C-alpha positions, 0 to 999 in steps of 0.5 A: 520527507516530502508531502508528495505521494508515491504513485504506488501503495500497499494494500493489506487486510487486517481484523476489524479489531485490529483497526479499532486498536490502531485508531486508539493508539497515539503516536505512530502505529505498527502492524505485524505479520509473519509473511516477509514483507521484502518487496514492500520494504524495497518499494518503501526505500525506493519511494523514500530515496526519492523523497515521496511518501508511501501510502498503505491501505487497510481493508477489513471484513465484517462477518458475511461481508466482502473486504472493504478498505476503511483506513489509509496511512503513510508508511514510515518504516518496514522492518523484516526479521528472519527469526529462524529458517523460513520464519519471519516477523515483519513490522510496518510502522505508519502515521495515524489512520485516516478514513478511506474515501467512501468511492474507494472502499470496494477492494476492486476500486483499487488497481494492482500496480502494472509490470515495469515493462507494461508501464514503460510501453504506456509511457514510451509507446503511449499504449493504454495498459490494461489495469487489473482491479484488486480482489481478495485473492491478490491482497493477502498478505498484501498487495502493490497497487496504484495509489487512489487519486484522492490520496495523491490529492491529499499528499500531493501527486508526484507528476514525475517519472518513477523508476520501476525498482525491480518491483 
């Protein structure tokens, strides 16, 4: 796997207790959800097919406070299993957590991924696409966002045209 970052990432909210547990575990970490992370799995497959790393951002919420990103990581695997009709178990595996840059901790500091058509217009027609900031309503159970600049610097920016992959 390359040390280059995919230009998009996954953002999710977990409990503060879950973050603490992830920090204590040695080796590969994982997060489970009952929602099917089908598109996230497809985004990971696309990133891996072009030898790029897919970051994941973790937000948690303190009592009577808005959610804020506290940590990030790189996804290694996403498995989705249908247990019963309409009931799923998704498991996202990732590398050890890294602290989030303080500038990028507020949820609305991260931008939702624009549609493939809007991204194509930006590239081909040189039209600046309006970006929508992430908010509490768009992050459950996860959102696909633009990878924050500091993560691209840590992992190495892609600097290449990325196929939309239909996500």
